[in-house]
N, C-alpha and C positions, 0 to 999 in steps of 0.2 A: 815594438810595443813601447809606449812611453812609461817612464818610471812614475811612481806614486806622487812624487813631488811635482812633476810636470803636470800630471792630471789634476792635482789639487790647485795648482796655479791657474790652469786653464779654466777650471770650474769657478774659481774665485772671480776671474774676469767675466765669465758668462753671468755669474750672479750679479755683479756690479751693473752690467748692461740691463739685466732684467729689472733690478731695483730702480734704475734711472728711467725706466720706461722707454728705452731706445731699442727694443727688440725688432730689428728690421732685417730683411734678407741681405742687404749690403753689409751690415755689421756682422751678421752670422758668417758671411763669406770672408770678411776681414779677419775674424777670429780663427776661422778654419785655416786660412793662409798663414797667419802668425804662428800657429802651432803645428802646421803640417798635417792636418787631419781633414776629413771631409766635412761638408756642411751638415751632413746627417749626424756626424759624431757631436757637433756643437749642439744640435737640437736634442740629441740624446742626453748630453750634459745638462741642458736646460730642464728637461723632464726629470732627471735625477735630482736636480736642485729643488724643483717644485715638490717632488716626493719627500725630500728631506724636510722642507718647510711644513708639509702636512704632518709628517711624523713628529716634528718638534711641537707643533700645535696641539697634537693629541696628548702629549706627555706633560704639557705645562698647564697650570691652572690659569684661569681667565685673567686674574690680576697681573701675574708675571708676564703673560703674553702681551697684554695691553702696554705694560711698561716697556717691554722690549721693542714693540712696534713703534711706540711713541719716540723712544730714543733713536731708533734707526731713521724714522721719518724726519726728525729734527736735524740729524746729521746730514741726511741726503738733501734736505731743503737748504741748509747752509751751503752745501757744495753746489747745488743748482744755482743759487743766487750768485755765488762767486764766479760760476761759469757763464752767467748771463742767461740761463735757461729759466726764464720767468714763468713760462707755462708749467713746467715741471714743478717749480717752487709753489705755484698757486695750487696745483693738484695735491701736493703733499700737505699744504696748509689745510685744505679741505679734509684730507684724511685725518690730520691731527684734531680738527674740530669734532669729527665723528668719534675719534678715540677718547677724547676728553669729555664728550657729552655737551660741548659748547653749542652744538647745532640743534639741541633739543629746545622745544618751546619752554618759555618760562612758566612755572606753575606758581600761582598765587592762591593761597587759601584765604577765603573770606570767612571771618568768624563773627561778623556783626550782621544784624538784620535791620533793614529800614522798615519802619512802621508808619502808617499814616495816622496822624493825630488830628482830631477835630479841633476847631478853634477854642472850644471850651477846655479841652484837655491841655492844649498848649498853654492857655492862660493859667490853669491850675498848676502846671509844672513850673512856670515862671514865678508864680507867687511862692510856691513851696521852696524853690531854690534861689530866691532873690538874694539872701545874705551871702551864700557861697559864691554866686556869680559876681556880686558886688566886691567881695574880697579878692577874687581872681582878677577882675578888671583893675582894681586899685593896685594890686601887686605888679601887674603888667605895665600899667600906664598911670602912675600917680597923678592925681588931679583930674583924671578923666571922669570919675564918678560925679564930681561937682558939676561938670559941664553937661553930663547926661541928665542929672536931676534938674538942672536949670532948664534944659530943653523940655523935659517932662512937665515942669511947672508951667512953662510958657504955653504948651499945648493944652494943659488942663485949664488954664485961665482963659484961653481963647474959646473954649467950649462953653 
């Protein structure tokens, strides 16, 4: 029977394979051969690890759990990029976007309402706010008011 240190080392290797998304029969066989155990023992270790993950998740609050997952995902994504495993890196990036909420649709709150004004109401508002509009235009583009008023006079004289 293996000592505790060897079992923990074996389980750490199994966990790395699970996290990397490389859980294949070939890799299970390679791990079994490396540690001198059966493939069944490696699968048992994988189940033990999944059970630990579940237990860890039930004792953590949601914020801590997300932070831990995000940190692990980023570390694994960096390792996957270094190893040239671009599909693994892309999947981990998708996981990160779900963890951070970046994949959620953008919410926009509209606080203004558009109303339809009759031509008479529009004219009344223009007359009521003419001085404020004139000051605003003059502040934004000095001299523009003189050109507007000249155009207005030209139209008025043409009629």
